[in-house]
mmCIF file of the N, C-alpha and C atoms, coordinates in Angstrom:
data_MODEL
# 
_entry.id   MODEL 
# 
loop_
_atom_site.group_PDB 
_atom_site.id 
_atom_site.type_symbol 
_atom_site.label_atom_id 
_atom_site.label_alt_id 
_atom_site.label_comp_id 
_atom_site.label_asym_id 
_atom_site.label_entity_id 
_atom_site.label_seq_id 
_atom_site.pdbx_PDB_ins_code 
_atom_site.Cartn_x 
_atom_site.Cartn_y 
_atom_site.Cartn_z 
_atom_site.occupancy 
_atom_site.B_iso_or_equiv 
_atom_site.pdbx_formal_charge 
_atom_site.auth_seq_id 
_atom_site.auth_comp_id 
_atom_site.auth_asym_id 
_atom_site.auth_atom_id 
_atom_site.pdbx_PDB_model_num 
ATOM 1   N N  . MET A 1 1  ? -26.989 6.392   8.588  1.00 0.00 ? 1  MET A N  1 
ATOM 2   C CA . MET A 1 1  ? -27.574 6.010   7.316  1.00 0.00 ? 1  MET A CA 1 
ATOM 3   C C  . MET A 1 1  ? -27.347 4.522   7.095  1.00 0.00 ? 1  MET A C  1 
ATOM 4   N N  . ARG A 1 2  ? -28.216 3.960   6.311  1.00 0.00 ? 2  ARG A N  1 
ATOM 5   C CA . ARG A 1 2  ? -28.093 2.542   5.979  1.00 0.00 ? 2  ARG A CA 1 
ATOM 6   C C  . ARG A 1 2  ? -27.835 2.416   4.479  1.00 0.00 ? 2  ARG A C  1 
ATOM 7   N N  . TYR A 1 3  ? -26.941 1.523   4.120  1.00 0.00 ? 3  TYR A N  1 
ATOM 8   C CA . TYR A 1 3  ? -26.614 1.269   2.721  1.00 0.00 ? 3  TYR A CA 1 
ATOM 9   C C  . TYR A 1 3  ? -26.683 -0.226  2.456  1.00 0.00 ? 3  TYR A C  1 
ATOM 10  N N  . ARG A 1 4  ? -27.149 -0.578  1.293  1.00 0.00 ? 4  ARG A N  1 
ATOM 11  C CA . ARG A 1 4  ? -27.123 -1.984  0.869  1.00 0.00 ? 4  ARG A CA 1 
ATOM 12  C C  . ARG A 1 4  ? -25.729 -2.288  0.355  1.00 0.00 ? 4  ARG A C  1 
ATOM 13  N N  . ILE A 1 5  ? -25.232 -3.456  0.723  1.00 0.00 ? 5  ILE A N  1 
ATOM 14  C CA . ILE A 1 5  ? -23.923 -3.891  0.236  1.00 0.00 ? 5  ILE A CA 1 
ATOM 15  C C  . ILE A 1 5  ? -24.075 -5.229  -0.465 1.00 0.00 ? 5  ILE A C  1 
ATOM 16  N N  . ALA A 1 6  ? -23.135 -5.514  -1.343 1.00 0.00 ? 6  ALA A N  1 
ATOM 17  C CA . ALA A 1 6  ? -23.101 -6.795  -2.040 1.00 0.00 ? 6  ALA A CA 1 
ATOM 18  C C  . ALA A 1 6  ? -21.804 -7.495  -1.651 1.00 0.00 ? 6  ALA A C  1 
ATOM 19  N N  . LEU A 1 7  ? -21.924 -8.668  -1.052 1.00 0.00 ? 7  LEU A N  1 
ATOM 20  C CA . LEU A 1 7  ? -20.760 -9.463  -0.641 1.00 0.00 ? 7  LEU A CA 1 
ATOM 21  C C  . LEU A 1 7  ? -20.515 -10.578 -1.649 1.00 0.00 ? 7  LEU A C  1 
ATOM 22  N N  . HIS A 1 8  ? -19.265 -10.780 -1.974 1.00 0.00 ? 8  HIS A N  1 
ATOM 23  C CA . HIS A 1 8  ? -18.882 -11.861 -2.894 1.00 0.00 ? 8  HIS A CA 1 
ATOM 24  C C  . HIS A 1 8  ? -17.740 -12.634 -2.261 1.00 0.00 ? 8  HIS A C  1 
ATOM 25  N N  . GLU A 1 9  ? -17.960 -13.927 -2.058 1.00 0.00 ? 9  GLU A N  1 
ATOM 26  C CA . GLU A 1 9  ? -16.922 -14.773 -1.473 1.00 0.00 ? 9  GLU A CA 1 
ATOM 27  C C  . GLU A 1 9  ? -16.104 -15.420 -2.581 1.00 0.00 ? 9  GLU A C  1 
ATOM 28  N N  . SER A 1 10 ? -14.782 -15.469 -2.380 1.00 0.00 ? 10 SER A N  1 
ATOM 29  C CA . SER A 1 10 ? -13.892 -16.145 -3.316 1.00 0.00 ? 10 SER A CA 1 
ATOM 30  C C  . SER A 1 10 ? -12.852 -16.914 -2.508 1.00 0.00 ? 10 SER A C  1 
ATOM 31  N N  . GLU A 1 11 ? -11.947 -17.550 -3.183 1.00 0.00 ? 11 GLU A N  1 
ATOM 32  C CA . GLU A 1 11 ? -10.887 -18.297 -2.500 1.00 0.00 ? 11 GLU A CA 1 
ATOM 33  C C  . GLU A 1 11 ? -9.981  -17.374 -1.689 1.00 0.00 ? 11 GLU A C  1 
ATOM 34  N N  . GLU A 1 12 ? -9.882  -16.105 -2.084 1.00 0.00 ? 12 GLU A N  1 
ATOM 35  C CA . GLU A 1 12 ? -9.011  -15.148 -1.403 1.00 0.00 ? 12 GLU A CA 1 
ATOM 36  C C  . GLU A 1 12 ? -9.679  -14.479 -0.212 1.00 0.00 ? 12 GLU A C  1 
ATOM 37  N N  . GLY A 1 13 ? -11.002 -14.587 -0.081 1.00 0.00 ? 13 GLY A N  1 
ATOM 38  C CA . GLY A 1 13 ? -11.720 -13.930 1.006  1.00 0.00 ? 13 GLY A CA 1 
ATOM 39  C C  . GLY A 1 13 ? -13.021 -13.353 0.504  1.00 0.00 ? 13 GLY A C  1 
ATOM 40  N N  . PHE A 1 14 ? -13.315 -12.124 0.895  1.00 0.00 ? 14 PHE A N  1 
ATOM 41  C CA . PHE A 1 14 ? -14.576 -11.486 0.535  1.00 0.00 ? 14 PHE A CA 1 
ATOM 42  C C  . PHE A 1 14 ? -14.316 -10.127 -0.094 1.00 0.00 ? 14 PHE A C  1 
ATOM 43  N N  . SER A 1 15 ? -15.054 -9.853  -1.153 1.00 0.00 ? 15 SER A N  1 
ATOM 44  C CA . SER A 1 15 ? -15.070 -8.498  -1.705 1.00 0.00 ? 15 SER A CA 1 
ATOM 45  C C  . SER A 1 15 ? -16.466 -7.960  -1.428 1.00 0.00 ? 15 SER A C  1 
ATOM 46  N N  . VAL A 1 16 ? -16.548 -6.663  -1.274 1.00 0.00 ? 16 VAL A N  1 
ATOM 47  C CA . VAL A 1 16 ? -17.819 -6.049  -0.930 1.00 0.00 ? 16 VAL A CA 1 
ATOM 48  C C  . VAL A 1 16 ? -17.925 -4.713  -1.651 1.00 0.00 ? 16 VAL A C  1 
ATOM 49  N N  . SER A 1 17 ? -19.129 -4.421  -2.144 1.00 0.00 ? 17 SER A N  1 
ATOM 50  C CA . SER A 1 17 ? -19.350 -3.158  -2.843 1.00 0.00 ? 17 SER A CA 1 
ATOM 51  C C  . SER A 1 17 ? -20.671 -2.555  -2.382 1.00 0.00 ? 17 SER A C  1 
ATOM 52  N N  . VAL A 1 18 ? -20.830 -1.280  -2.690 1.00 0.00 ? 18 VAL A N  1 
ATOM 53  C CA . VAL A 1 18 ? -22.075 -0.567  -2.397 1.00 0.00 ? 18 VAL A CA 1 
ATOM 54  C C  . VAL A 1 18 ? -22.691 -0.249  -3.759 1.00 0.00 ? 18 VAL A C  1 
ATOM 55  N N  . PRO A 1 19 ? -23.679 -1.036  -4.200 1.00 0.00 ? 19 PRO A N  1 
ATOM 56  C CA . PRO A 1 19 ? -24.234 -0.848  -5.537 1.00 0.00 ? 19 PRO A CA 1 
ATOM 57  C C  . PRO A 1 19 ? -24.729 0.570   -5.817 1.00 0.00 ? 19 PRO A C  1 
ATOM 58  N N  . GLY A 1 20 ? -25.216 1.279   -4.818 1.00 0.00 ? 20 GLY A N  1 
ATOM 59  C CA . GLY A 1 20 ? -25.726 2.632   -5.014 1.00 0.00 ? 20 GLY A CA 1 
ATOM 60  C C  . GLY A 1 20 ? -24.651 3.698   -5.129 1.00 0.00 ? 20 GLY A C  1 
ATOM 61  N N  . LEU A 1 21 ? -23.392 3.328   -4.880 1.00 0.00 ? 21 LEU A N  1 
ATOM 62  C CA . LEU A 1 21 ? -22.281 4.278   -4.939 1.00 0.00 ? 21 LEU A CA 1 
ATOM 63  C C  . LEU A 1 21 ? -21.191 3.712   -5.847 1.00 0.00 ? 21 LEU A C  1 
ATOM 64  N N  . PRO A 1 22 ? -21.232 4.030   -7.129 1.00 0.00 ? 22 PRO A N  1 
ATOM 65  C CA . PRO A 1 22 ? -20.262 3.473   -8.084 1.00 0.00 ? 22 PRO A CA 1 
ATOM 66  C C  . PRO A 1 22 ? -18.819 3.699   -7.633 1.00 0.00 ? 22 PRO A C  1 
ATOM 67  N N  . GLY A 1 23 ? -18.044 2.636   -7.675 1.00 0.00 ? 23 GLY A N  1 
ATOM 68  C CA . GLY A 1 23 ? -16.631 2.722   -7.318 1.00 0.00 ? 23 GLY A CA 1 
ATOM 69  C C  . GLY A 1 23 ? -16.353 2.541   -5.844 1.00 0.00 ? 23 GLY A C  1 
ATOM 70  N N  . CYS A 1 24 ? -17.390 2.384   -5.027 1.00 0.00 ? 24 CYS A N  1 
ATOM 71  C CA . CYS A 1 24 ? -17.202 2.192   -3.589 1.00 0.00 ? 24 CYS A CA 1 
ATOM 72  C C  . CYS A 1 24 ? -17.164 0.698   -3.303 1.00 0.00 ? 24 CYS A C  1 
ATOM 73  N N  . TRP A 1 25 ? -15.970 0.174   -3.068 1.00 0.00 ? 25 TRP A N  1 
ATOM 74  C CA . TRP A 1 25 ? -15.804 -1.249  -2.811 1.00 0.00 ? 25 TRP A CA 1 
ATOM 75  C C  . TRP A 1 25 ? -14.616 -1.457  -1.883 1.00 0.00 ? 25 TRP A C  1 
ATOM 76  N N  . SER A 1 26 ? -14.540 -2.648  -1.319 1.00 0.00 ? 26 SER A N  1 
ATOM 77  C CA . SER A 1 26 ? -13.421 -3.007  -0.452 1.00 0.00 ? 26 SER A CA 1 
ATOM 78  C C  . SER A 1 26 ? -13.341 -4.523  -0.385 1.00 0.00 ? 26 SER A C  1 
ATOM 79  N N  . GLN A 1 27 ? -12.502 -5.011  0.526  1.00 0.00 ? 27 GLN A N  1 
ATOM 80  C CA . GLN A 1 27 ? -12.330 -6.459  0.651  1.00 0.00 ? 27 GLN A CA 1 
ATOM 81  C C  . GLN A 1 27 ? -11.828 -6.802  2.041  1.00 0.00 ? 27 GLN A C  1 
ATOM 82  N N  . GLY A 1 28 ? -11.834 -8.089  2.350  1.00 0.00 ? 28 GLY A N  1 
ATOM 83  C CA . GLY A 1 28 ? -11.319 -8.575  3.619  1.00 0.00 ? 28 GLY A CA 1 
ATOM 84  C C  . GLY A 1 28 ? -11.144 -10.071 3.580  1.00 0.00 ? 28 GLY A C  1 
ATOM 85  N N  . ALA A 1 29 ? -10.322 -10.572 4.475  1.00 0.00 ? 29 ALA A N  1 
ATOM 86  C CA . ALA A 1 29 ? -10.079 -12.016 4.542  1.00 0.00 ? 29 ALA A CA 1 
ATOM 87  C C  . ALA A 1 29 ? -11.314 -12.757 5.041  1.00 0.00 ? 29 ALA A C  1 
ATOM 88  N N  . THR A 1 30 ? -12.096 -12.100 5.907  1.00 0.00 ? 30 THR A N  1 
ATOM 89  C CA . THR A 1 30 ? -13.330 -12.688 6.431  1.00 0.00 ? 30 THR A CA 1 
ATOM 90  C C  . THR A 1 30 ? -14.499 -11.764 6.093  1.00 0.00 ? 30 THR A C  1 
ATOM 91  N N  . GLU A 1 31 ? -15.702 -12.279 6.265  1.00 0.00 ? 31 GLU A N  1 
ATOM 92  C CA . GLU A 1 31 ? -16.886 -11.462 6.015  1.00 0.00 ? 31 GLU A CA 1 
ATOM 93  C C  . GLU A 1 31 ? -16.909 -10.259 6.960  1.00 0.00 ? 31 GLU A C  1 
ATOM 94  N N  . ALA A 1 32 ? -16.615 -10.484 8.225  1.00 0.00 ? 32 ALA A N  1 
ATOM 95  C CA . ALA A 1 32 ? -16.620 -9.398  9.210  1.00 0.00 ? 32 ALA A CA 1 
ATOM 96  C C  . ALA A 1 32 ? -15.578 -8.338  8.864  1.00 0.00 ? 32 ALA A C  1 
ATOM 97  N N  . GLU A 1 33 ? -14.405 -8.784  8.445  1.00 0.00 ? 33 GLU A N  1 
ATOM 98  C CA . GLU A 1 33 ? -13.341 -7.842  8.070  1.00 0.00 ? 33 GLU A CA 1 
ATOM 99  C C  . GLU A 1 33 ? -13.745 -7.032  6.840  1.00 0.00 ? 33 GLU A C  1 
ATOM 100 N N  . ALA A 1 34 ? -14.375 -7.674  5.886  1.00 0.00 ? 34 ALA A N  1 
ATOM 101 C CA . ALA A 1 34 ? -14.823 -6.982  4.672  1.00 0.00 ? 34 ALA A CA 1 
ATOM 102 C C  . ALA A 1 34 ? -15.889 -5.940  5.011  1.00 0.00 ? 34 ALA A C  1 
ATOM 103 N N  . ILE A 1 35 ? -16.793 -6.263  5.920  1.00 0.00 ? 35 ILE A N  1 
ATOM 104 C CA . ILE A 1 35 ? -17.845 -5.323  6.299  1.00 0.00 ? 35 ILE A CA 1 
ATOM 105 C C  . ILE A 1 35 ? -17.257 -4.122  7.029  1.00 0.00 ? 35 ILE A C  1 
ATOM 106 N N  . GLU A 1 36 ? -16.317 -4.348  7.933  1.00 0.00 ? 36 GLU A N  1 
ATOM 107 C CA . GLU A 1 36 ? -15.659 -3.228  8.612  1.00 0.00 ? 36 GLU A CA 1 
ATOM 108 C C  . GLU A 1 36 ? -14.891 -2.370  7.613  1.00 0.00 ? 36 GLU A C  1 
ATOM 109 N N  . SER A 1 37 ? -14.287 -3.017  6.652  1.00 0.00 ? 37 SER A N  1 
ATOM 110 C CA . SER A 1 37 ? -13.504 -2.315  5.636  1.00 0.00 ? 37 SER A CA 1 
ATOM 111 C C  . SER A 1 37 ? -14.395 -1.448  4.747  1.00 0.00 ? 37 SER A C  1 
ATOM 112 N N  . ILE A 1 38 ? -15.594 -1.957  4.395  1.00 0.00 ? 38 ILE A N  1 
ATOM 113 C CA . ILE A 1 38 ? -16.479 -1.165  3.537  1.00 0.00 ? 38 ILE A CA 1 
ATOM 114 C C  . ILE A 1 38 ? -17.042 0.019   4.310  1.00 0.00 ? 38 ILE A C  1 
ATOM 115 N N  . LYS A 1 39 ? -17.181 -0.089  5.615  1.00 0.00 ? 39 LYS A N  1 
ATOM 116 C CA . LYS A 1 39 ? -17.616 1.057   6.418  1.00 0.00 ? 39 LYS A CA 1 
ATOM 117 C C  . LYS A 1 39 ? -16.609 2.196   6.294  1.00 0.00 ? 39 LYS A C  1 
ATOM 118 N N  . ASP A 1 40 ? -15.318 1.856   6.371  1.00 0.00 ? 40 ASP A N  1 
ATOM 119 C CA . ASP A 1 40 ? -14.268 2.870   6.193  1.00 0.00 ? 40 ASP A CA 1 
ATOM 120 C C  . ASP A 1 40 ? -14.311 3.452   4.787  1.00 0.00 ? 40 ASP A C  1 
ATOM 121 N N  . ALA A 1 41 ? -14.476 2.584   3.796  1.00 0.00 ? 41 ALA A N  1 
ATOM 122 C CA . ALA A 1 41 ? -14.527 3.040   2.402  1.00 0.00 ? 41 ALA A CA 1 
ATOM 123 C C  . ALA A 1 41 ? -15.721 3.970   2.180  1.00 0.00 ? 41 ALA A C  1 
ATOM 124 N N  . LEU A 1 42 ? -16.859 3.645   2.788  1.00 0.00 ? 42 LEU A N  1 
ATOM 125 C CA . LEU A 1 42 ? -18.046 4.488   2.681  1.00 0.00 ? 42 LEU A CA 1 
ATOM 126 C C  . LEU A 1 42 ? -17.802 5.871   3.277  1.00 0.00 ? 42 LEU A C  1 
ATOM 127 N N  . ARG A 1 43 ? -17.195 5.916   4.457  1.00 0.00 ? 43 ARG A N  1 
ATOM 128 C CA . ARG A 1 43 ? -16.899 7.207   5.083  1.00 0.00 ? 43 ARG A CA 1 
ATOM 129 C C  . ARG A 1 43 ? -16.009 8.056   4.180  1.00 0.00 ? 43 ARG A C  1 
ATOM 130 N N  . GLU A 1 44 ? -14.966 7.441   3.636  1.00 0.00 ? 44 GLU A N  1 
ATOM 131 C CA . GLU A 1 44 ? -14.041 8.163   2.757  1.00 0.00 ? 44 GLU A CA 1 
ATOM 132 C C  . GLU A 1 44 ? -14.738 8.609   1.473  1.00 0.00 ? 44 GLU A C  1 
ATOM 133 N N  . TYR A 1 45 ? -15.562 7.747   0.897  1.00 0.00 ? 45 TYR A N  1 
ATOM 134 C CA . TYR A 1 45 ? -16.306 8.066   -0.319 1.00 0.00 ? 45 TYR A CA 1 
ATOM 135 C C  . TYR A 1 45 ? -17.184 9.293   -0.083 1.00 0.00 ? 45 TYR A C  1 
ATOM 136 N N  . LEU A 1 46 ? -17.934 9.283   1.033  1.00 0.00 ? 46 LEU A N  1 
ATOM 137 C CA . LEU A 1 46 ? -18.839 10.381  1.345  1.00 0.00 ? 46 LEU A CA 1 
ATOM 138 C C  . LEU A 1 46 ? -18.084 11.670  1.648  1.00 0.00 ? 46 LEU A C  1 
ATOM 139 N N  . GLU A 1 47 ? -16.909 11.578  2.248  1.00 0.00 ? 47 GLU A N  1 
ATOM 140 C CA . GLU A 1 47 ? -16.088 12.765  2.482  1.00 0.00 ? 47 GLU A CA 1 
ATOM 141 C C  . GLU A 1 47 ? -15.686 13.416  1.159  1.00 0.00 ? 47 GLU A C  1 
ATOM 142 N N  . VAL A 1 48 ? -15.323 12.601  0.184  1.00 0.00 ? 48 VAL A N  1 
ATOM 143 C CA . VAL A 1 48 ? -14.946 13.117  -1.137 1.00 0.00 ? 48 VAL A CA 1 
ATOM 144 C C  . VAL A 1 48 ? -16.143 13.800  -1.790 1.00 0.00 ? 48 VAL A C  1 
ATOM 145 N N  . ILE A 1 49 ? -17.315 13.169  -1.720 1.00 0.00 ? 49 ILE A N  1 
ATOM 146 C CA . ILE A 1 49 ? -18.524 13.756  -2.297 1.00 0.00 ? 49 ILE A CA 1 
ATOM 147 C C  . ILE A 1 49 ? -18.822 15.104  -1.632 1.00 0.00 ? 49 ILE A C  1 
ATOM 148 N N  . ASN A 1 50 ? -18.740 15.148  -0.306 1.00 0.00 ? 50 ASN A N  1 
ATOM 149 C CA . ASN A 1 50 ? -18.993 16.406  0.404  1.00 0.00 ? 50 ASN A CA 1 
ATOM 150 C C  . ASN A 1 50 ? -17.996 17.480  -0.005 1.00 0.00 ? 50 ASN A C  1 
ATOM 151 N N  . GLU A 1 51 ? -16.755 17.109  -0.197 1.00 0.00 ? 51 GLU A N  1 
ATOM 152 C CA . GLU A 1 51 ? -15.728 18.061  -0.631 1.00 0.00 ? 51 GLU A CA 1 
ATOM 153 C C  . GLU A 1 51 ? -16.053 18.590  -2.031 1.00 0.00 ? 51 GLU A C  1 
ATOM 154 N N  . GLN A 1 52 ? -16.494 17.710  -2.916 1.00 0.00 ? 52 GLN A N  1 
ATOM 155 C CA . GLN A 1 52 ? -16.821 18.114  -4.280 1.00 0.00 ? 52 GLN A CA 1 
ATOM 156 C C  . GLN A 1 52 ? -18.038 19.045  -4.317 1.00 0.00 ? 52 GLN A C  1 
ATOM 157 N N  . LEU A 1 53 ? -18.924 18.919  -3.347 1.00 0.00 ? 53 LEU A N  1 
ATOM 158 C CA . LEU A 1 53 ? -20.140 19.732  -3.314 1.00 0.00 ? 53 LEU A CA 1 
ATOM 159 C C  . LEU A 1 53 ? -19.960 21.039  -2.542 1.00 0.00 ? 53 LEU A C  1 
ATOM 160 N N  . ARG A 1 54 ? -18.803 21.217  -1.954 1.00 0.00 ? 54 ARG A N  1 
ATOM 161 C CA . ARG A 1 54 ? -18.563 22.432  -1.169 1.00 0.00 ? 54 ARG A CA 1 
ATOM 162 C C  . ARG A 1 54 ? -18.788 23.664  -2.043 1.00 0.00 ? 54 ARG A C  1 
ATOM 163 N N  . GLY A 1 55 ? -19.594 24.597  -1.545 1.00 0.00 ? 55 GLY A N  1 
ATOM 164 C CA . GLY A 1 55 ? -19.889 25.814  -2.280 1.00 0.00 ? 55 GLY A CA 1 
ATOM 165 C C  . GLY A 1 55 ? -21.098 25.698  -3.205 1.00 0.00 ? 55 GLY A C  1 
ATOM 166 N N  . GLU A 1 56 ? -21.615 24.496  -3.382 1.00 0.00 ? 56 GLU A N  1 
ATOM 167 C CA . GLU A 1 56 ? -22.788 24.285  -4.238 1.00 0.00 ? 56 GLU A CA 1 
ATOM 168 C C  . GLU A 1 56 ? -24.062 24.403  -3.405 1.00 0.00 ? 56 GLU A C  1 
ATOM 169 N N  . GLU A 1 57 ? -25.163 24.756  -4.052 1.00 0.00 ? 57 GLU A N  1 
ATOM 170 C CA . GLU A 1 57 ? -26.454 24.734  -3.375 1.00 0.00 ? 57 GLU A CA 1 
ATOM 171 C C  . GLU A 1 57 ? -26.946 23.293  -3.372 1.00 0.00 ? 57 GLU A C  1 
ATOM 172 N N  . VAL A 1 58 ? -27.080 22.726  -2.194 1.00 0.00 ? 58 VAL A N  1 
ATOM 173 C CA . VAL A 1 58 ? -27.439 21.310  -2.061 1.00 0.00 ? 58 VAL A CA 1 
ATOM 174 C C  . VAL A 1 58 ? -28.725 21.206  -1.256 1.00 0.00 ? 58 VAL A C  1 
ATOM 175 N N  . ARG A 1 59 ? -29.608 20.324  -1.699 1.00 0.00 ? 59 ARG A N  1 
ATOM 176 C CA . ARG A 1 59 ? -30.860 20.047  -0.986 1.00 0.00 ? 59 ARG A CA 1 
ATOM 177 C C  . ARG A 1 59 ? -30.994 18.556  -0.797 1.00 0.00 ? 59 ARG A C  1 
ATOM 178 N N  . GLU A 1 60 ? -31.803 18.169  0.163  1.00 0.00 ? 60 GLU A N  1 
ATOM 179 C CA . GLU A 1 60 ? -32.098 16.759  0.387  1.00 0.00 ? 60 GLU A CA 1 
ATOM 180 C C  . GLU A 1 60 ? -33.573 16.514  0.086  1.00 0.00 ? 60 GLU A C  1 
ATOM 181 N N  . ILE A 1 61 ? -33.863 15.365  -0.488 1.00 0.00 ? 61 ILE A N  1 
ATOM 182 C CA . ILE A 1 61 ? -35.246 14.967  -0.734 1.00 0.00 ? 61 ILE A CA 1 
ATOM 183 C C  . ILE A 1 61 ? -35.445 13.569  -0.184 1.00 0.00 ? 61 ILE A C  1 
ATOM 184 N N  . GLU A 1 62 ? -36.668 13.214  0.062  1.00 0.00 ? 62 GLU A N  1 
ATOM 185 C CA . GLU A 1 62 ? -36.987 11.879  0.544  1.00 0.00 ? 62 GLU A CA 1 
ATOM 186 C C  . GLU A 1 62 ? -37.779 11.151  -0.542 1.00 0.00 ? 62 GLU A C  1 
ATOM 187 N N  . VAL A 1 63 ? -37.422 9.919   -0.796 1.00 0.00 ? 63 VAL A N  1 
ATOM 188 C CA . VAL A 1 63 ? -38.101 9.112   -1.809 1.00 0.00 ? 63 VAL A CA 1 
ATOM 189 C C  . VAL A 1 63 ? -38.577 7.828   -1.134 1.00 0.00 ? 63 VAL A C  1 
ATOM 190 N N  . ALA A 1 64 ? -39.857 7.569   -1.176 1.00 0.00 ? 64 ALA A N  1 
ATOM 191 C CA . ALA A 1 64 ? -40.413 6.336   -0.610 1.00 0.00 ? 64 ALA A CA 1 
ATOM 192 C C  . ALA A 1 64 ? -40.261 5.214   -1.642 1.00 0.00 ? 64 ALA A C  1 
ATOM 193 N N  . ASN A 1 65 ? -39.966 4.030   -1.165 1.00 0.00 ? 65 ASN A N  1 
ATOM 194 C CA . ASN A 1 65 ? -39.847 2.900   -2.110 1.00 0.00 ? 65 ASN A CA 1 
ATOM 195 C C  . ASN A 1 65 ? -40.945 1.922   -1.943 1.00 0.00 ? 65 ASN A C  1 
# 
């Protein structure tokens, strides 16, 4: 899957968030480190969502933009 991320550079390094997933953010000293870090955060975020949906009737839909 592909996700849009928002990178913000500061004096401390880079922070990165996934605008489509509230609360999914991370950081790193470099841009590359921040991107690798958000990949881990995304995996963990999605694992939590899947756990919360366990036992629920779930469907997928496709939306063209």
